[in-house]
SEVEXPA-510057 format. One record per residue (C-alpha): residue number from 0; x, y, z. Coordinates in nm, 2 decimals, padded with zeros to 4 digits. Example, Ala and Ser with C-alpha at 12.3 -4.5 7.8 and 13.67 -1.06 7.14 Angstrom:
! SEVEXPA-510057
0_01.23_-00.45_00.78
1_01.37_-00.11_00.71
***
This chain:
! SEVEXPA-510057
0_13.85_12.71_00.24
1_13.56_12.66_00.47
2_13.66_12.30_00.54
3_14.01_12.40_00.63
4_13.88_12.65_00.89
5_13.66_12.38_01.04
6_13.95_12.14_01.06
7_14.17_12.40_01.23
8_13.91_12.48_01.49
9_13.86_12.12_01.56
10_14.23_12.07_01.62
11_14.24_12.37_01.86
12_13.95_12.24_02.06
13_14.10_11.89_02.09
14_14.44_12.03_02.20
15_14.27_12.24_02.46
16_14.09_11.92_02.59
17_14.41_11.72_02.60
18_14.59_12.00_02.79
19_14.30_12.03_03.04
20_14.29_11.65_03.09
21_14.67_11.65_03.14
22_14.64_11.93_03.40
23_14.37_11.74_03.58
24_14.57_11.42_03.58
25_14.88_11.60_03.71
26_14.67_11.77_03.98
27_14.53_11.43_04.09
28_14.87_11.28_04.09
29_15.00_11.56_04.31
30_14.71_11.52_04.55
31_14.77_11.14_04.56
32_15.15_11.19_04.62
33_15.07_11.44_04.90
34_14.82_11.20_05.06
35_15.09_10.93_05.04
36_15.35_11.15_05.20
37_15.11_11.26_05.48
38_15.00_10.91_05.55
39_15.32_10.72_05.54
40_15.60_10.98_05.58
41_15.47_11.25_05.81
42_15.16_11.06_05.95
43_15.31_10.97_06.29
44_15.43_11.33_06.34
45_15.10_11.48_06.24
46_14.90_11.24_06.46
47_15.11_11.33_06.75
48_15.05_11.70_06.68
49_14.67_11.63_06.66
50_14.68_11.43_06.98
51_14.88_11.70_07.16
52_14.61_11.96_07.10
53_14.32_11.72_07.19
54_14.22_11.85_07.52
55_13.90_11.81_07.72
56_13.76_11.81_08.07
57_13.73_11.46_08.22
58_13.56_11.36_08.54
59_13.73_11.32_08.88
60_13.54_11.10_09.12
61_13.49_11.24_09.47
62_13.61_11.06_09.78
63_13.32_10.84_09.90
64_13.20_10.87_10.25
65_13.24_10.60_10.52
66_12.98_10.36_10.65
67_13.04_10.30_11.02
68_12.88_10.11_11.31
69_12.72_10.28_11.60
70_13.06_10.26_11.79
71_13.26_10.41_11.50
72_13.40_10.08_11.35
73_13.44_10.11_10.98
74_13.21_09.89_10.77
75_13.30_10.06_10.44
76_13.56_10.31_10.36
77_13.75_10.45_10.06
78_14.13_10.44_10.08
79_14.35_10.67_09.86
80_14.55_10.50_09.59
81_14.76_10.66_09.32
82_14.86_10.59_08.96
83_15.22_10.73_08.92
84_15.35_10.81_08.57
85_15.66_11.00_08.45
86_15.68_11.25_08.17
87_16.04_11.18_08.04
88_16.02_11.45_07.78
89_16.09_11.70_08.07
90_16.39_11.53_08.23
91_16.73_11.71_08.28
92_16.97_11.50_08.08
93_17.28_11.54_08.30
94_17.09_11.48_08.63
95_16.90_11.19_08.48
96_17.22_11.02_08.37
97_17.37_11.08_08.71
98_17.07_10.93_08.89
99_16.94_10.66_08.66
100_17.14_10.38_08.81
101_17.04_10.44_09.17
102_16.68_10.53_09.06
103_16.66_10.19_08.88
104_16.78_10.01_09.20
105_16.51_10.19_09.41
106_16.23_10.13_09.16
107_16.32_09.76_09.09
108_16.37_09.68_09.46
109_16.09_09.86_09.62
110_15.82_09.93_09.36
111_15.83_09.68_09.08
112_15.98_09.34_09.18
113_15.91_09.18_08.84
114_16.21_09.34_08.67
115_16.58_09.32_08.75
116_16.77_09.63_08.82
117_16.94_09.61_08.48
118_16.61_09.56_08.30
119_16.45_09.85_08.48
120_16.75_10.07_08.38
121_16.72_09.97_08.02
122_16.34_10.04_08.03
123_16.41_10.39_08.17
124_16.67_10.47_07.91
125_16.44_10.35_07.63
126_16.16_10.56_07.76
127_16.38_10.87_07.78
128_16.51_10.81_07.43
129_16.15_10.78_07.30
130_16.05_11.09_07.51
131_15.77_10.89_07.66
132_15.53_11.14_07.81
133_15.33_10.89_08.02
134_15.58_10.62_08.14
135_15.40_10.40_08.39
136_15.59_10.37_08.72
137_15.31_10.18_08.89
138_14.94_10.17_08.93
139_14.75_10.15_09.26
140_15.04_10.29_09.47
141_14.96_10.32_09.84
142_15.03_10.63_10.04
143_15.34_10.48_10.20
144_15.47_10.38_09.85
145_15.41_10.73_09.71
146_15.60_10.88_10.01
147_15.88_10.65_09.92
148_15.88_10.72_09.55
149_15.91_11.10_09.58
150_16.22_11.05_09.80
151_16.39_10.84_09.54
152_16.70_10.98_09.35
153_16.63_11.24_09.08
154_16.28_11.32_09.22
155_16.43_11.42_09.56
156_16.67_11.66_09.41
157_16.39_11.90_09.35
158_16.25_11.89_09.70
159_16.56_11.90_09.92
160_16.51_12.27_09.99
161_16.17_12.19_10.11
162_16.26_11.93_10.37
163_16.38_12.15_10.65
164_16.49_12.01_10.99
165_16.27_11.87_11.27
166_16.09_12.16_11.45
167_16.09_12.39_11.15
168_15.72_12.46_11.08
169_15.50_12.52_10.77
170_15.21_12.77_10.78
171_14.91_12.68_10.56
172_14.65_12.94_10.48
173_14.31_12.76_10.52
174_14.10_12.98_10.30
175_13.74_12.86_10.33
176_13.80_12.51_10.48
177_13.85_12.40_10.84
178_14.17_12.25_10.98
179_14.00_11.91_10.99
180_13.90_11.93_10.62
181_14.26_12.03_10.52
182_14.42_11.75_10.72
183_14.18_11.49_10.57
184_14.21_11.62_10.22
185_14.59_11.63_10.23
186_14.62_11.31_10.43
187_14.84_11.48_10.69
188_14.90_11.29_11.02
189_14.77_11.45_11.34
190_15.11_11.42_11.49
191_15.24_11.69_11.26
192_14.98_11.95_11.38
193_15.14_12.23_11.59
194_14.85_12.47_11.60
195_14.51_12.40_11.44
196_14.36_12.75_11.49
197_14.55_13.07_11.47
198_14.56_13.39_11.27
199_14.85_13.53_11.07
200_14.95_13.90_11.04
201_14.69_13.95_10.76
202_14.41_13.80_10.98
203_14.39_13.48_10.78
204_14.31_13.15_10.95
205_14.62_12.93_10.92
206_14.72_12.58_11.02
207_15.08_12.53_11.15
208_15.24_12.20_11.07
209_15.56_12.05_11.19
210_15.79_11.92_10.92
211_15.94_11.57_10.93
212_16.32_11.54_10.94
213_16.47_11.39_10.62
214_16.13_11.33_10.46
215_15.85_11.51_10.29
216_15.47_11.50_10.30
217_15.41_11.37_09.95
218_15.06_11.52_09.93
219_15.18_11.88_10.01
220_15.06_12.08_09.71
221_15.39_12.28_09.68
222_15.59_11.96_09.67
223_15.37_11.79_09.41
224_15.37_12.11_09.19
225_15.74_12.12_09.21
226_15.78_11.76_09.12
227_15.53_11.78_08.83
228_15.68_12.08_08.66
229_16.05_12.01_08.73
230_16.07_11.63_08.71
231_15.76_11.53_08.51
232_15.63_11.31_08.79
233_15.25_11.27_08.74
234_15.04_11.16_09.04
235_14.68_11.06_08.98
236_14.48_11.01_09.29
237_14.18_10.76_09.30
238_13.99_10.57_09.57
239_13.92_10.20_09.63
240_13.63_10.09_09.84
241_13.73_09.86_10.12
242_13.52_09.65_10.35
243_13.73_09.58_10.67
244_13.49_09.31_10.80
245_13.47_09.13_10.47
246_13.16_08.90_10.46
247_13.00_09.05_10.78
248_12.68_09.23_10.69
249_12.82_09.24_10.33
250_12.48_09.24_10.16
251_12.33_09.49_10.41
252_12.62_09.73_10.35
253_12.60_09.67_09.98
254_12.82_09.79_09.69
255_12.82_09.98_09.37
256_12.97_09.80_09.07
257_13.07_10.01_08.77
258_12.96_09.75_08.52
259_12.74_09.80_08.22
260_12.43_09.85_08.43
261_12.61_10.01_08.73
262_12.48_09.76_08.99
263_12.38_09.92_09.32
264_12.26_09.73_09.63
265_12.24_09.78_10.01
266_12.31_10.10_10.20
267_12.57_10.19_09.94
268_12.28_10.22_09.69
269_12.01_10.37_09.91
270_12.24_10.64_10.05
271_12.44_10.69_09.73
272_12.37_11.06_09.69
273_12.49_11.12_10.05
274_12.80_10.89_10.03
275_12.91_10.98_09.67
276_12.99_11.35_09.73
277_13.03_11.59_09.43
278_13.25_11.49_09.14
279_13.45_11.75_08.96
280_13.64_11.77_08.63
281_14.01_11.82_08.54
282_14.15_11.94_08.21
283_14.34_11.65_08.05
284_14.54_11.61_07.73
285_14.50_11.31_07.50
286_14.84_11.16_07.39
287_14.71_10.86_07.19
288_14.62_10.50_07.26
289_14.34_10.62_07.48
290_14.59_10.77_07.73
291_14.52_11.10_07.90
292_14.76_11.32_08.09
293_14.62_11.56_08.35
294_14.74_11.92_08.28
295_14.71_11.99_08.65
296_14.80_11.76_08.93
297_14.50_11.53_08.98
298_14.60_11.47_09.34
299_14.53_11.84_09.41
300_14.20_11.86_09.22
301_13.98_11.78_09.52
302_13.60_11.73_09.45
303_13.37_11.76_09.75
304_13.40_11.44_09.94
305_13.10_11.23_10.04
306_12.94_11.23_10.39
307_12.96_10.94_10.64
308_12.66_10.75_10.76
309_12.64_10.60_11.10
310_12.45_10.27_11.11
311_12.27_10.09_11.40
312_12.48_09.78_11.34
313_12.66_09.64_11.65
314_12.96_09.46_11.50
315_12.99_09.22_11.79
316_12.62_09.11_11.76
317_12.66_09.10_11.38
318_12.95_08.86_11.42
319_12.76_08.65_11.66
320_12.46_08.63_11.43
321_12.68_08.55_11.13
322_12.87_08.28_11.30
323_12.57_08.11_11.46
324_12.38_08.12_11.13
325_12.68_07.98_10.94
326_12.72_07.69_11.18
327_12.35_07.61_11.16
328_12.35_07.62_10.78
329_12.65_07.39_10.76
330_12.51_07.15_11.02
331_12.18_07.11_10.83
332_12.32_07.15_10.48
333_12.08_07.42_10.41
334_12.04_07.62_10.09
335_12.03_07.96_10.25
336_11.93_08.15_10.57
337_11.91_08.48_10.75
338_11.92_08.61_11.10
339_11.79_08.95_11.22
340_11.85_09.11_11.56
341_11.64_09.42_11.65
342_11.65_09.65_11.95
343_11.30_09.63_12.10
344_11.26_09.99_12.21
345_11.40_10.17_11.90
346_11.36_09.92_11.61
347_11.74_09.95_11.55
348_11.88_09.66_11.35
349_12.18_09.54_11.55
350_12.26_09.26_11.31
351_12.13_09.13_10.98
352_12.31_08.82_10.84
353_12.22_08.67_10.50
354_12.40_08.36_10.38
355_12.34_08.15_10.06
356_12.53_07.84_09.95
357_12.76_07.90_09.65
358_12.85_07.65_09.38
359_13.16_07.54_09.57
360_12.96_07.46_09.88
361_13.08_07.77_10.07
362_12.84_08.03_10.21
363_12.84_08.40_10.12
364_12.62_08.71_10.16
365_12.50_08.71_09.80
366_12.13_08.80_09.85
367_11.93_08.99_10.11
368_11.69_08.72_10.22
369_11.59_08.91_10.53
370_11.45_09.21_10.33
371_11.36_09.07_09.99
372_11.28_08.69_10.01
373_10.91_08.62_10.05
374_10.79_08.28_10.16
375_10.53_08.12_10.38
376_10.60_08.21_10.74
377_10.44_07.89_10.88
378_10.37_07.85_11.25
379_10.54_08.17_11.35
380_10.23_08.33_11.20
381_10.01_08.15_11.46
382_10.05_08.42_11.72
383_09.87_08.66_11.49
384_09.59_08.42_11.47
385_09.56_08.38_11.85
386_09.58_08.76_11.89
387_09.29_08.81_11.64
388_09.07_08.56_11.82
389_09.15_08.69_12.17
390_09.10_09.06_12.06
391_08.75_08.97_11.94
392_08.69_08.78_12.27
393_08.63_08.45_12.09
394_08.88_08.25_12.30
395_09.03_08.23_12.65
396_09.34_08.05_12.77
397_09.15_07.76_12.94
398_08.90_07.71_12.65
399_08.90_07.36_12.50
400_08.94_07.29_12.14
401_08.91_06.96_11.95
402_09.24_06.85_11.80
403_09.10_06.53_11.67
404_09.45_06.37_11.71
405_09.60_06.61_11.47
406_09.37_06.58_11.16
407_09.10_06.79_11.01
408_08.94_06.85_10.67
409_08.82_07.17_10.51
410_08.64_07.17_10.18
411_08.79_06.84_10.08
412_09.14_06.96_10.18
413_09.32_06.76_10.44
414_09.51_06.95_10.72
415_09.74_06.77_10.96
416_09.96_06.87_11.25
417_10.33_06.86_11.18
418_10.41_06.61_11.46
419_10.21_06.35_11.65
420_10.09_06.47_11.99
421_09.82_06.21_12.06
422_09.57_06.47_12.18
423_09.20_06.46_12.12
424_09.10_06.77_12.33
425_09.33_07.04_12.45
426_09.32_07.39_12.60
427_09.41_07.69_12.39
428_09.73_07.72_12.58
429_09.82_07.35_12.52
430_09.73_07.37_12.15
431_09.96_07.67_12.10
432_10.24_07.49_12.30
433_10.23_07.19_12.07
434_10.18_07.42_11.76
435_09.86_07.25_11.65
436_09.76_07.34_11.29
437_09.42_07.18_11.35
438_09.34_07.40_11.65
439_09.42_07.72_11.46
440_09.23_07.62_11.15
441_08.92_07.50_11.34
442_08.90_07.81_11.55
443_08.94_08.06_11.26
444_08.70_07.85_11.04
445_08.44_07.86_11.32
446_08.46_08.23_11.40
447_08.58_08.40_11.07
448_08.50_08.17_10.78
449_08.12_08.15_10.80
450_08.05_08.46_10.60
451_08.21_08.75_10.41
452_08.19_08.98_10.71
453_08.39_08.74_10.92
454_08.65_08.69_10.65
455_08.70_09.07_10.62
456_08.73_09.09_11.00
457_09.01_08.84_11.01
458_09.18_09.01_10.72
459_09.15_09.35_10.89
460_09.33_09.21_11.20
461_09.62_09.10_10.98
462_09.64_09.45_10.83
463_09.63_09.61_11.18
464_09.93_09.40_11.28
465_10.12_09.54_10.99
466_10.16_09.20_10.83
467_10.04_09.31_10.48
468_10.28_09.61_10.45
469_10.65_09.67_10.38
470_10.85_09.81_10.67
471_11.00_10.11_10.50
472_11.36_10.00_10.60
473_11.62_10.22_10.43
474_11.74_09.96_10.18
475_11.68_09.94_09.81
476_11.38_09.76_09.65
477_11.19_09.65_09.97
478_10.88_09.78_09.79
479_10.92_09.49_09.55
480_10.88_09.25_09.85
481_10.52_09.36_09.94
482_10.35_09.08_10.13
483_10.12_08.88_09.91
484_09.78_08.82_10.07
485_09.45_08.81_09.89
486_09.14_09.02_09.98
487_08.80_08.85_10.06
488_08.56_08.81_09.76
489_08.85_08.83_09.51
490_08.94_08.54_09.28
491_09.25_08.45_09.49
492_09.04_08.41_09.80
493_08.86_08.08_09.86
494_08.69_07.87_10.13
495_09.02_07.73_10.25
496_09.20_08.07_10.27
497_09.11_08.14_10.63
498_09.21_07.81_10.78
499_09.53_07.79_10.58
500_09.61_08.15_10.65
501_09.57_08.08_11.03
502_09.87_07.84_11.02
503_10.10_08.06_10.80
504_10.01_07.97_10.45
505_09.81_08.18_10.19
506_10.05_08.47_10.27
507_10.40_08.54_10.14
508_10.61_08.77_10.35
509_10.98_08.85_10.43
510_11.16_08.77_10.76
511_11.20_09.14_10.84
512_10.83_09.21_10.81
513_10.76_08.92_11.05
514_11.03_09.04_11.29
515_10.88_09.39_11.30
516_10.55_09.23_11.41
517_10.72_09.03_11.69
518_10.91_09.34_11.80
519_10.59_09.52_11.84
520_10.45_09.25_12.07
521_10.77_09.28_12.28
522_10.74_09.66_12.28
523_10.40_09.66_12.44
524_10.22_09.71_12.10
525_10.43_09.99_11.97
526_10.55_09.90_11.62
527_10.88_10.06_11.53
528_11.01_10.10_11.17
529_11.33_09.90_11.14
530_11.62_10.15_11.15
531_11.95_10.09_10.99
532_12.10_10.44_10.98
533_12.08_10.68_11.27
534_12.30_10.98_11.15
535_12.48_11.15_10.87
536_12.81_11.32_10.95
537_13.05_11.54_10.76
538_13.41_11.55_10.89
539_13.28_11.44_11.23
540_13.00_11.70_11.25
541_12.65_11.57_11.27
542_12.44_11.70_10.97
543_12.12_11.49_11.00
544_11.97_11.26_11.26
545_11.73_10.98_11.18
546_11.53_10.93_11.50
547_11.34_10.61_11.58
548_11.01_10.61_11.39
549_10.68_10.47_11.51
550_10.47_10.29_11.25
551_10.18_10.22_11.49
552_10.15_10.32_11.85
553_09.93_10.03_11.95
554_09.87_09.72_11.73
555_09.64_09.56_11.99
556_09.49_09.61_12.33
557_09.70_09.57_12.64
558_09.51_09.25_12.75
559_09.57_09.09_12.40
560_09.94_09.18_12.42
561_09.98_09.03_12.76
562_09.80_08.72_12.64
563_10.03_08.70_12.34
564_10.35_08.74_12.55
565_10.23_08.47_12.78
566_10.14_08.23_12.49
567_10.49_08.29_12.34
568_10.66_08.15_12.65
569_10.48_07.82_12.62
570_10.68_07.67_12.33
571_10.99_07.72_12.54
572_10.87_07.66_12.90
573_10.59_07.41_12.83
574_10.65_07.04_12.89
575_10.56_06.97_12.53
576_10.69_07.29_12.38
577_10.83_07.28_12.03
578_11.14_07.48_12.15
579_11.18_07.36_12.50
580_11.55_07.26_12.43
581_11.65_07.63_12.42
582_11.52_07.72_12.77
583_11.77_07.92_12.97
584_11.84_07.92_13.34
585_11.95_08.28_13.32
586_11.67_08.46_13.14
587_11.33_08.38_13.00
588_11.26_08.36_12.62
589_10.93_08.42_12.44
590_10.91_08.29_12.09
591_10.75_08.06_11.83
592_10.89_07.79_11.60
593_10.78_07.77_11.24
594_10.79_07.49_10.99
595_10.65_07.54_10.64
596_10.67_07.38_10.30
597_10.82_07.65_10.08
598_10.69_07.50_09.76
599_10.36_07.39_09.89
600_10.17_07.42_09.56
601_10.44_07.26_09.35
602_10.47_06.97_09.60
603_10.09_06.91_09.60
604_10.09_06.90_09.22
605_10.38_06.65_09.22
606_10.62_06.87_09.03
607_10.88_06.91_09.31
608_11.00_06.74_09.63
609_10.94_06.92_09.96
610_11.15_07.22_10.05
611_11.12_07.33_10.41
612_11.14_07.67_10.57
613_11.24_07.63_10.93
614_11.22_07.94_11.15
615_11.21_08.08_11.50
616_11.10_08.43_11.60
617_11.11_08.56_11.96
618_11.24_08.81_12.21
619_11.41_08.82_12.55
620_11.42_08.86_12.85
621_11.04_08.83_12.88
622_11.01_09.06_13.18
623_11.20_09.35_13.01
624_11.25_09.27_12.64
625_11.57_09.41_12.50
626_11.61_09.22_12.17
627_11.39_09.06_11.91
628_11.56_08.79_11.70
629_11.43_08.61_11.39
630_11.60_08.32_11.22
631_11.50_08.16_10.89
632_11.66_07.86_10.73
633_11.57_07.76_10.38
634_11.56_07.41_10.24
635_11.77_07.22_10.51
636_11.87_06.87_10.40
637_11.88_06.73_10.76
638_11.63_06.81_11.03
639_11.33_07.01_10.90
640_11.15_07.16_11.20
641_11.20_07.51_11.33
642_11.26_07.38_11.68
643_11.55_07.16_11.55
644_11.71_07.38_11.29
645_11.63_07.75_11.37
646_11.57_07.76_11.75
647_11.93_07.66_11.84
648_12.07_07.94_11.61
649_11.83_08.18_11.79
650_11.96_08.05_12.13
651_12.33_08.10_12.03
652_12.26_08.46_11.92
653_12.05_08.53_12.23
654_12.33_08.41_12.46
655_12.58_08.65_12.30
656_12.34_08.94_12.32
657_12.24_08.87_12.68
658_12.59_08.85_12.81
659_12.70_09.15_12.61
660_12.43_09.40_12.69
661_12.37_09.51_13.05
662_12.02_09.63_12.94
663_11.92_09.27_12.93
664_12.02_09.20_13.29
665_11.81_09.29_13.59
666_11.93_09.60_13.77
667_12.12_09.53_14.09
668_12.08_09.89_14.20
669_11.71_09.94_14.12
670_11.66_10.05_14.48
671_11.89_10.27_14.69
672_12.13_10.05_14.89
673_12.14_10.05_15.26
674_12.47_10.00_15.45
675_12.42_09.69_15.66
676_12.78_09.64_15.78
677_12.83_09.56_16.14
678_13.13_09.80_16.16
679_13.17_10.15_16.03
680_13.40_10.17_15.73
681_13.75_10.21_15.89
682_14.07_10.31_15.71
683_13.91_10.41_15.38
684_14.17_10.62_15.20
685_14.10_10.84_14.90
686_13.98_11.16_14.74
687_13.77_11.34_15.01
688_13.50_11.45_14.78
689_13.44_11.09_14.65
690_13.43_10.95_15.00
691_13.19_11.21_15.13
692_12.96_11.14_14.83
693_12.96_10.76_14.91
694_12.89_10.81_15.28
695_12.61_11.06_15.21
696_12.46_10.81_14.96
697_12.47_10.53_15.22
698_12.34_10.77_15.48
699_12.64_10.70_15.71
700_12.71_11.00_15.95
701_13.07_11.13_15.98
702_13.27_11.41_16.14
703_13.50_11.60_15.90
704_13.83_11.71_16.04
705_14.03_11.72_15.71
706_14.11_12.04_15.53
707_14.31_11.85_15.26
708_14.19_11.72_14.92
709_14.27_11.36_15.03
710_14.14_11.20_15.35
711_14.14_10.88_15.55
712_13.82_10.76_15.72
713_13.90_10.63_16.07
714_13.66_10.50_16.34
715_13.71_10.64_16.69
716_13.47_10.52_16.95
717_13.12_10.51_16.80
718_13.20_10.78_16.54
719_13.35_10.80_16.19
720_13.61_11.07_16.13
721_13.75_11.20_15.81
722_14.11_11.29_15.89
723_14.38_11.47_15.69
724_14.61_11.28_15.45
725_14.88_11.51_15.32
726_15.03_11.44_14.98
727_15.38_11.60_14.96
728_15.53_11.71_14.63
729_15.84_11.54_14.49
730_15.81_11.24_14.71
731_15.66_10.89_14.66
732_15.30_10.91_14.80
733_15.15_10.66_15.04
734_14.87_10.49_14.85
735_14.81_10.19_15.08
736_14.44_10.16_15.15
737_14.34_10.35_14.84
738_14.13_10.22_14.55
739_14.32_10.16_14.23
740_14.19_10.46_14.05
741_14.31_10.71_14.31
742_14.64_10.53_14.35
743_14.71_10.54_13.97
744_14.61_10.91_13.96
745_14.87_11.00_14.22
746_15.15_10.78_14.10
747_15.12_10.84_13.73
748_15.08_11.21_13.78
749_15.42_11.20_13.95
750_15.57_11.02_13.65
751_15.60_10.68_13.80
752_15.52_10.37_13.60
753_15.28_10.14_13.78
754_15.25_09.76_13.78
755_14.94_09.61_13.94
756_14.90_09.26_14.09
757_14.57_09.13_14.22
758_14.23_09.29_14.27
759_14.07_09.51_14.54
760_14.24_09.80_14.73
761_14.61_09.86_14.76
762_14.76_09.64_15.03
763_15.12_09.73_14.98
764_15.36_09.92_14.75
765_15.70_09.81_14.64
766_15.86_10.16_14.68
767_15.85_10.31_15.03
768_15.64_10.62_15.07
769_15.85_10.94_15.14
770_16.14_10.86_14.91
771_16.25_11.12_14.66
772_16.04_11.09_14.34
773_16.35_11.07_14.12
774_16.44_10.74_14.29
775_16.12_10.57_14.18
776_16.09_10.49_13.81
777_15.85_10.20_13.86
778_15.63_10.08_14.14
779_15.44_09.76_14.20
780_15.10_09.77_14.38
781_14.97_09.46_14.54
782_14.59_09.47_14.57
783_14.37_09.26_14.80
***
């Protein structure tokens, strides 16, 4: 009996286990079936549902500020472009079917030329059938193309009531922005402005705009809102950086590349916080395939735009420097080069050209050699050596120095002059004129290299001249180009450092650092920080001024500076000068050639062939320096010397600067003129106040008898009289005897078109004076 009970209990337990296992199996099977259904049957629908509720804020980049020249020419600007999509899940079926044919014609003809009209129609129908919520019409649409799209069939149906007729006006409440800010933000043409400043009945500041007949302003918020919510048209605004002058000053202006490391260079990098503005964010919905739809119109979500920076660049001088450098590099098959033009008084950089040879043999602004490339300056450094010696009263112009026919030896190191001059003895002046390395080295070795105190003294002069410091120019990374120059009693300083330093070796520096030194010599010793940006503006209003900045008020005494300026004329004006070929008959140039072996140590060790650095640094005109120019050419294949390679480039740039800028020319009115004519000025006709001012300035006595605004000066006997000249209304005036300015004022004020022949004063007029003004639509003035 006991065994039977045990067997029964065992069976009960086993059945319970079997039932439990069956239930677990059925549950797992149901779960698997449900997963299969969700994955393969309802998966697409559920994924769409998930995507439709995936919403987040995504960044909208601000409009970047402009970079402009001193005269307002655009060096860098951001132009608006648009990505235009269409949410076809919102279209009205009957209206879509009515307009799809003509809309296809418009889109295929004017927007996307890659598809035929039929193909575009099929594409639209397929997108509508699929209820495509983000159908791409076109990326990178220009403003004109966007204006055209919103006037296409179907889209234009929803804005016809907003067109109005010509002369019907819109009133825009300005809220917290100015009229200028609104016009810029909405990209509205100035010609549409009726009233920029007025108040409405509520006391709000408003802007009155004239509507265009038969067209709309595509960036009007009301229009875009209506298009978005009635037609599904999605307009996403973005900006593209444009550089109108292409390669000109390209590396100075710089750029920001949104690559993996976000490359930043030039002014774009240094002033990025000012130019960039303040980004904002827009709520966007994810619809799959990494596609996002803005829930609001992105064209109307306006972040705070960046500010503009005004540079010191003169685009005409920049072009002259670029072209001259490019011709020189091509002529001598050089590896690279740079040219700098500075305003002497302010330190303003008027031009900075940097060109390097690319793999295809062309030249491009790929690296800022002027600011970042350190090399031996060579003989352009010799003026610093001469100034040190003269400042310490060790030398005078007529002192003699032994050139030993261009050869000398210092601590078993041979030093030679670059070119044969055949001189045994020469004056200091002559030695500098022929650019003697031996003279510089012997003098500095004698006076500075005999003990540690002398070495420190020479090194201190170099520091006083600013040649061991960065300039502080407002470009990125200049601090990485700190001049390399050893200190006395350190491991890198040796017995040959002083003589080799005196001729431009043993120091590595950039062209801009050397140009700043030469500019100080031209500026009577005042060293100016090189200035590239002078102002920050926001919507035309000045927000910050960067004034000229003095680095050192006096780098040397007046007598040393006068000595230096005279010495720097000798390479150009001396009979044996190394740059005598660039002497000008119009103005005097002061400057120095430079020739250095860039890879001096590598060449001496036999590892490399010579690579030359040919340069010329100088300023002009000597009597009243206006510009400092420095030219450096690296590794030329033909020619090698600074006087052959770099000096002609300097001369070409100088010619352009001199003839462009009146500051460079001697004043023809420096003293008050005296009237030396044998006769009094008879029959001078014009505006009385102007004639009286001229006569008073020339100290010519006169008798005034005119009570009219216009007068004629007439000589009677020995006196000059100012007589009346009446100008009647509604008749052609008599302008014979007048200057062109007065004649144009009278005739154009009367509505007469004027043609001018010749130069001088008006000798005759084609329409007789006194005729009714309506009979004269055009008049020809003959000057003589």
